[in-house]
Structures are given as structure tokens and as C-alpha cells.
C-alpha positions as CSV (number, residue, x, y, z in Angstrom):
1,M,37.9,124.0,-48.2
2,K,38.1,121.9,-51.3
3,N,35.7,119.1,-52.2
4,L,37.0,115.6,-51.3
5,L,34.1,113.9,-53.0
6,E,31.9,114.7,-56.0
7,V,29.1,112.4,-57.0
8,R,27.9,113.4,-60.5
9,R,24.7,112.1,-62.0
10,V,25.1,108.6,-60.6
11,S,22.4,106.1,-61.5
12,K,22.2,102.4,-60.6
13,Y,19.9,99.9,-62.1
14,Y,19.5,96.2,-61.1
15,G,18.1,94.4,-64.1
16,Q,15.0,95.8,-65.6
17,E,13.6,97.0,-62.3
18,A,13.2,100.6,-61.1
19,A,16.4,102.5,-60.5
20,A,18.1,102.0,-57.1
21,L,19.7,105.4,-57.7
22,S,18.6,107.9,-60.3
23,D,20.7,110.9,-61.3
24,V,22.3,111.5,-57.9
25,S,24.6,114.5,-57.6
26,F,26.2,116.1,-54.5
27,S,29.6,117.1,-53.2
28,V,31.3,116.7,-49.8
29,K,34.1,119.0,-48.5
30,E,37.2,117.7,-46.7
31,G,36.5,117.2,-43.0
32,E,32.7,117.6,-43.4
33,F,30.2,115.4,-41.5
34,V,27.4,114.5,-43.8
35,S,24.3,112.4,-43.0
36,I,22.3,110.7,-45.8
37,I,18.8,110.2,-44.5
38,G,15.7,108.5,-46.0
39,P,13.4,105.5,-45.5
40,S,14.4,101.9,-45.9
41,G,14.9,101.0,-49.5
42,A,15.6,104.6,-50.6
43,G,19.0,103.7,-52.0
44,K,21.2,104.9,-49.2
45,S,23.3,101.7,-49.0
46,T,23.7,101.4,-52.7
47,L,24.9,105.0,-52.8
48,L,27.7,104.4,-50.3
49,R,28.7,101.2,-52.1
50,C,28.9,103.1,-55.5
51,I,31.3,105.6,-53.9
52,N,33.9,103.0,-53.1
53,R,32.9,100.8,-56.0
54,M,31.7,97.8,-54.0
55,V,28.9,98.3,-56.5
56,D,29.5,99.6,-60.0
57,A,27.3,102.6,-60.9
58,S,25.3,102.1,-64.2
59,S,26.1,105.7,-65.2
60,G,27.6,108.9,-63.8
61,E,30.9,109.6,-62.1
62,V,32.4,109.5,-58.6
63,I,35.3,111.8,-58.2
64,Y,37.2,111.2,-54.9
65,N,40.4,113.0,-54.0
66,D,40.7,114.1,-57.6
67,V,40.4,110.5,-58.9
68,N,37.5,109.3,-61.1
69,V,36.7,106.1,-59.1
70,T,34.3,104.9,-61.8
71,K,37.1,104.7,-64.5
72,I,40.1,103.2,-62.7
73,N,41.5,99.6,-62.8
74,K,41.6,97.1,-59.9
75,P,45.1,98.0,-58.6
76,Q,44.3,101.7,-58.7
77,L,41.0,100.9,-56.9
78,K,42.9,99.1,-54.2
79,N,45.0,102.2,-53.6
80,V,41.9,104.4,-53.4
81,R,40.1,102.1,-51.0
82,R,43.0,102.2,-48.6
83,T,42.0,105.8,-47.8
84,I,38.2,105.0,-47.5
85,G,37.2,103.3,-44.3
86,M,33.9,101.4,-44.3
87,I,31.7,100.8,-41.3
88,F,28.8,98.4,-41.5
89,Q,25.5,98.0,-39.8
90,H,26.3,94.4,-38.7
91,Y,29.9,95.1,-37.9
92,N,31.5,92.5,-40.4
93,L,33.9,91.2,-37.7
94,V,35.4,87.7,-37.6
95,N,33.9,86.4,-34.4
96,R,36.6,83.8,-33.6
97,L,39.4,86.3,-33.8
98,S,40.4,88.7,-31.1
99,V,39.5,92.4,-31.1
100,I,43.1,93.5,-32.1
101,E,43.2,90.9,-34.9
102,N,40.0,92.3,-36.3
103,V,41.3,95.8,-36.1
104,L,44.5,94.8,-37.9
105,H,42.4,93.6,-40.9
106,G,42.1,97.3,-41.7
107,R,45.8,97.1,-42.8
108,L,45.1,94.3,-45.4
109,G,44.9,96.9,-48.2
110,Y,48.6,97.7,-47.6
111,K,49.7,94.0,-47.7
112,S,50.6,91.4,-50.3
113,T,48.1,88.5,-50.5
114,I,50.6,86.2,-48.7
115,A,51.4,88.6,-45.9
116,G,47.6,89.2,-45.4
117,M,46.9,85.5,-45.3
118,L,49.7,84.9,-42.8
119,G,48.6,87.8,-40.6
120,L,52.1,89.5,-40.9
121,Y,51.8,92.9,-39.3
122,T,54.6,95.2,-38.2
123,E,55.2,96.3,-34.6
124,E,54.3,99.8,-35.7
125,E,50.9,98.6,-37.0
126,K,50.2,96.7,-33.8
127,K,51.1,99.8,-31.7
128,Q,48.8,101.9,-33.9
129,A,45.9,99.4,-33.4
130,V,46.4,99.4,-29.6
131,K,46.4,103.2,-29.6
132,I,43.2,103.5,-31.6
133,L,41.5,100.9,-29.4
134,N,42.5,103.0,-26.3
135,L,41.1,106.1,-28.0
136,L,37.8,104.3,-28.5
137,G,37.6,103.1,-24.8
138,L,38.3,99.4,-25.8
139,Q,41.6,99.0,-23.9
140,D,40.1,96.2,-21.7
141,Q,38.7,94.3,-24.7
142,T,41.9,94.2,-26.9
143,Y,42.5,90.4,-26.6
144,K,38.9,89.2,-26.2
145,R,37.2,87.3,-29.0
146,A,34.9,89.5,-31.0
147,D,31.9,87.4,-30.2
148,Q,32.2,88.2,-26.5
149,L,31.5,91.9,-27.1
150,S,28.2,93.9,-26.9
151,G,26.8,95.4,-30.1
152,G,28.2,98.9,-29.3
153,Q,31.6,97.5,-28.5
154,K,31.6,95.5,-31.8
155,Q,30.8,98.7,-33.7
156,R,33.7,100.5,-32.0
157,V,35.9,97.7,-33.2
158,G,34.6,98.3,-36.7
159,I,35.5,102.0,-36.4
160,A,39.0,101.1,-35.1
161,R,39.5,98.8,-38.1
162,A,38.5,101.6,-40.4
163,L,40.8,104.1,-38.6
164,V,43.9,101.9,-38.7
165,Q,43.8,102.4,-42.5
166,N,44.6,106.1,-42.0
167,P,41.5,107.0,-44.0
168,K,40.7,110.4,-45.5
169,M,37.0,109.4,-45.5
170,L,34.7,107.1,-43.5
171,L,31.6,105.6,-45.1
172,C,29.2,104.4,-42.4
173,D,26.3,102.3,-43.5
174,E,23.5,102.5,-40.9
175,P,26.1,102.2,-38.1
176,I,23.6,102.6,-35.3
177,A,20.6,100.7,-36.7
178,S,21.2,97.6,-34.6
179,L,22.0,99.4,-31.4
180,D,20.1,100.7,-28.4
181,P,19.9,104.5,-27.8
182,N,22.8,104.7,-25.3
183,A,25.2,102.7,-27.6
184,S,24.0,104.7,-30.6
185,K,24.9,108.0,-28.8
186,V,28.4,106.6,-28.0
187,I,29.0,105.6,-31.6
188,M,27.8,108.9,-33.0
189,D,29.8,110.9,-30.5
190,Y,33.0,109.0,-31.5
191,L,32.3,109.5,-35.2
192,K,31.8,113.3,-34.6
193,T,35.0,113.5,-32.6
194,I,36.9,111.6,-35.2
195,S,35.6,114.1,-37.9
196,S,36.3,117.2,-35.8
197,T,39.7,116.3,-34.2
198,M,41.3,114.2,-37.0
199,G,39.8,116.1,-40.0
200,I,38.4,112.9,-41.4
201,T,35.4,113.3,-43.7
202,V,32.4,111.2,-42.5
203,L,29.5,110.1,-44.6
204,V,26.8,108.3,-42.6
205,N,23.6,106.7,-43.6
206,L,20.9,107.2,-41.0
207,H,17.2,106.4,-40.6
208,Q,16.9,108.7,-37.6
209,V,16.2,112.4,-38.4
210,D,16.9,113.6,-34.9
211,V,20.4,112.1,-34.9
212,A,21.2,113.6,-38.3
213,L,20.0,117.0,-37.1
214,K,22.2,116.8,-34.0
215,Y,25.5,115.7,-35.6
216,S,25.6,116.8,-39.2
217,D,27.3,119.7,-41.0
218,K,25.1,118.9,-44.0
219,I,22.1,116.6,-44.7
220,I,21.3,114.8,-47.9
221,G,17.7,113.4,-48.1
222,V,17.1,110.5,-50.4
223,N,13.7,109.2,-51.6
224,K,13.3,106.4,-54.1
225,G,16.8,106.7,-55.3
226,R,16.7,110.5,-55.9
227,V,18.2,113.3,-53.8
228,V,15.3,115.5,-52.7
229,Y,17.2,117.6,-50.1
230,D,20.8,118.8,-49.9
231,G,21.4,121.4,-47.3
232,L,22.0,122.5,-43.7
233,P,20.3,120.8,-40.8
234,K,18.7,124.1,-39.7
235,D,16.9,124.4,-43.0
236,L,15.3,120.9,-42.9
237,S,11.6,121.7,-42.5
238,S,8.8,119.3,-41.5
239,G,7.5,119.6,-45.0
240,M,10.8,118.4,-46.4
241,I,10.8,115.5,-43.9
242,H,7.4,114.6,-45.4
243,T,9.0,114.7,-48.9
244,I,11.9,112.5,-47.8
245,Y,10.0,109.9,-45.7
246,G,6.5,109.9,-47.2
247,S,4.0,108.0,-44.9
248,E,6.6,107.5,-42.2
249,A,7.1,111.3,-41.8
250,G,4.3,112.0,-39.3
251,E,5.9,109.6,-36.7
252,L,9.3,111.2,-37.2
253,I,8.1,114.7,-36.9
254,F,6.1,113.8,-33.7
255,E,9.4,112.4,-32.2
256,L,11.1,115.7,-33.1
257,G,8.5,117.5,-31.1
258,G,7.7,119.8,-33.9
259,K,11.2,121.4,-34.0
260,N,12.2,122.8,-37.3
261,A,8.5,122.9,-38.1
262,G,7.6,125.1,-41.0
């Protein structure tokens, strides 16, 4: 399978401070489910935002679907972003709007500014939104206001909004960090199903090692803006967890019950 994404020696500096990202390189195949793990402040969110250029990298290249994202102009970037869905930790929904209106916002990349402002969506787009909401078990919430939903339901609306774009890739920035374990499992199960049944590439930032081990085809470990691990879940040793997480590692390995020790 060909690479959908190649990150080549990407660095990101904010002012004169230490690098948020330093010389980061890795590749992701089409349809792959990849978890990026590391402690808070490791640079995971900055990395995702460099991929779709919500943040401009200071140096290096991002090649996505054979396009050098770091070199293209605004109209070209808009075209690229249509096929990259983004899912956020805090959902980024418009609370006063209904669930289906929030989902249809995923189509804004395909609209003129006027059509977007007026909320002009085709019947086909509305049908697709309803179909995706049903797929995510939200059929009973379609016309509720977003602020009436639980956290797990809000995140599923966020996923539906990304899917209505017809993406090739989903970037998920700590999608379960604000959720309880049950809601977290539901979200991760849906993301895995989306990847395996629709062939959509999924890149997910996670703090939880056990979740990454369970769901991923590949794991990328980040510490202080550098990639320190890029490999299979089965090869992630407790020593490597120490390298990735530093002082937090003992707690994480205890939670894992010593599995993958060595």
C-alpha cells in the first residue's frame, strides 16, 4: 500500500523558545490506524496542526496525497483540507445549533463563502449527514441542540462532521481526553471501524498507552518534540514507554500490568 502521508524533518519553533517539534519524520500508509503517544506538552497537537497547516512548520515538508502541503497557496490548501477531517478534544461544536447543522458544517470547504454563511446545503448533503448520524448511533439526537448532548455524543457529532467531508484521512487531537472510560471506548471503536470498513487513514493523538496498544496498526512515540519510537504496538517495551513518558512512565506501566515488559 502506498504512503498517504510523509512528514519529512518537520520542526516548529515558537519565538526563541525550545522547539515544539524538532526534525520529525515518519510516514503513514493509506488506511492505516496510527496513534501518536507522549506526555502533555510533547508536541503532539502541534504535529497534527502542521500536517493540515493550521500551524505552519518552521522547516521540513509535509507530503499528503502526493501534494507538498508546506508549499501550496491558500486556494490549493482549501482543496487539500477538504479531504482531511479534524476531530478536536473539546469538540468545537456550535452549541446553539442542532446536531445536523453542526454536521453539515463539514461541507463548508465545498461551498462559496455566501452559500456557507446562508447555510445552503443540497438534499444530497442533508441525506448524507443523516446517514452518517445513523451510522454513529445518533439518529435520536439529529435535531437536538448540540449543548443538550453528553460529551461522548458531542464527540460522535464531531466525527460525523469530519466524515461528511468524504475525507481520506482523519486527524484526531486527543479525542477521548475529556471523556469517561465507557464513552472513550465507544469513540475509539467507531474510529477503528471507520478506518477498517471505509479505508480512511486515522491519525490519533493519545495520552493513554493501553488504548494505543489496543487499536493501532502503528505507534509513534513523541517526547519533547522528537520522535523516539516509530513501530508496531507489539514491539513497544516498558523501557521504551520510559523513554517516551519519562517520570510518568511508572504509573502507565503499572496500569498496563506489566504487559509488553522487556
